[in-house]
N, C-alpha and C positions, 0 to 999 in steps of 0.2 A: 364703437359698437355698443348698442343698447343692451342692458342686462335685465333679465327676468328672474325674480324670486318666486318660485312656484311652491305653494304650501297646500297640502291636503290634510283634512281633519276628520274624515268619515271613519267611523269604527268598522265599516264594511270594506273589505278589500275590493269587492266589485259593487260599486255604488254609482248612483246617477251623478253626484257631484264630482266624483273622480273622473267619470266619463267626460263630463263637460270641461273640467279643467285640463284634461289631457288633450282634448280637441284644440283648445286655445294654445297650449304649449307646443303642440305638434306644428302649428303654423308660425311659431315665433322665429323671427329672423335675427338672431343675436345670441349672446351667451346666456346661460341659464344655471341657476342653483335650485336644487329640489330638496324639500324636507317634508317627510311624512310625520306629521305631529301625532297621529294615532299609533303608528307602529313604533315610533321612537319619541315618546312624549317628553317634554321638558318638565323639570320639577316645578312645583308651585313656589311662589316667592315666600321668603321667610323674613324674620325681623331684620337681618343684616341688609336685605334689599331695601327695606323701609328707611334704614339709617342712611344709606347712600342717597336716597331721594331727599331726605331732610337736609343732608349736608350740601347737596346741589342747590336747594332752595336758599339755604343760609348764605352760601357763597355767591349766589346770583349767577351760577354757571348754567348756560343753556346750550352751549356748543358741545355736541357729543364727543368731539375729539378731546375734550378736556374732562370728561366724566371721571376718568381714572384718577384724576388729581385728588379726589376726596376719598378714595378707597385706601383705608389705613389699617384697620384691625384685621386679625386673622379671619374672623367671620365674614367681614366685608370682602376680603380677597377671595374667599371661597364662593361667595355669592357672585362676585364679578366674573369669576372664571366660567360661570354658567351664562351670564349675560353677554359677555364680550363677543363670542362667535355669532350668537343670534343677532345681536345689534349690528355687527359688521355686515352680515348678509342683508339685513334690511336697508342699511344706509347705502349699500352698493347698488341697490335695485333702482332701475328707472320705472319698472312696472312690478307691482306685487299682485300675483294671481293667487286667489284663495279658493280652494274647493271647500265649501262650507254648507253641510246639510243643516236643516232646522231640526233641533232636538228640543222637545218640550217648550215650544214657542220661541226658542232662542238659539244660541250657537253651541257647538260641542265644547265640553270642558277643556279638551286638549287645545282648542284654538284660544279660548279665554286665557289659559295659562301662558301660552306664548305671548299674547298681547300684554299681559301683566309684566312679563319679564323684559320686554323691549320698549316699555313706555315710561318716560321720565318727565319731570315737571317742565312745562313750557317748551316742549319738544316740537319742532316743526319739520315736516317732511314735504313742505311745499315744493311742487315741481315733480313729485312722484305721482304716478297714476296707480289706482287700485281697480282690479277686476275681480268680482265675486261670482263664482260659479256655484249657485245654490240649488238645493233640492228640498222639496217639502212634501210630506205625506198627503196633505190636503191642499187646498188652494187658499192663499192668503192675499191674493191680488186686490188692488184697490177696487172698492165697490162690492166685494164679496162679504158674506156674513162674518167670516173669520178675520177679515182685515184688521180689526182692532186688536187681535191677539198676536199680531206680527211683531215680535221683539227680536227678530232675526235680522232682516234687512234694516229695520229702523235703528237697531242698536249699532250695527256696523257703520251705517251711513252717518249717524250722529257722532259716533266716536271718531271715525276717521276724519270727518270734517271739523269737528269741534276740538279735538285734541291735537291731531297731526296737521291741521290747517291745510287739508287737501280737498280740492273741489272736483277733481277728476276721478269720480267713483262710478263704476258701471256694474250693474247687476244683471245677471241672466239666470233665470230659475227654471227648473223642471218641476212642474206642479203635479199634484195628485199621484205621486209615486206609489202610495199605498193601495191604489186601485189594483195592483198586482196581487195583493195578499188579503185585503180586507173585503169580505163579501158585500158590505154596505156600500163600498165605493166601486165595486166591479162594474155596475152599469155606466160608470164614467171613464172606463178604460180608453175609450176613443179620445177623450179630452187629454188623458195622460199622454197618449202617443203623440197627439198634436203638439202638446206643450214641449215634450222632449225633442221632437223634430225641429220645432221653432227655435229652441235654445241652441241646439247643435248648429243650425244654420246661422244664427246670430253670432256665435263664437267663431 
C-alpha cells in the first residue's frame, strides 16, 4: 500500500494552502502520516548537524540507512534524535504532499527548517513524488509582471530536482488570495475565486 507524507506549513490555521493539501489528502487511497510544521515546528539545525554532514561526506556514505554510523559525540546524538524521526517519515513516503504558502516571495521558515533537517549530502529520493499545494497573495504565474519574483515554486522545484534527484514534482497554486483583504486587489476577486476553484479541481 502506498504511503503519503502530508506536511502543512502555513501560519494560518485556516489557509488556502491547507485547504488545497487537505483536498488531496482526503482523496488519498493508502496510509498517511501528517505533520503540521507551523503548529509543531522542528528546531533549526545547529553545529552538530553540520558535523554529521561533514562526517558523511568524509566517509562517502550516501545510504540513509547508514547515516547513524557517523553519529558519535553527545551533541551529534542530540542532533540525530531530532533528525531520525523526520527522516524516517520522509523515506517511508511514496508521495510527499506539502502545503506551502508563499511568504515574502519564498517559502515559510517552518518549511525551510524541516528541509534543512532532512537533507544530507548526495541524498537521492528518486522514485518519490512531490505534490506542492501553494497559495500566493498576488499572482506569480508565468508571463505575469511578478513572475521574476517567484522564489517559491522555483526554489522548491530546483531544490527537489537538484538535490533529491526527483523529477515527479507537481504544483497547484491558489493565486491572488490577498484579494480578500487588500483593497488594491479587490477588483480581481473574481480571478481569485477562479484560481481557487481550478486548484481544488486539479487536486
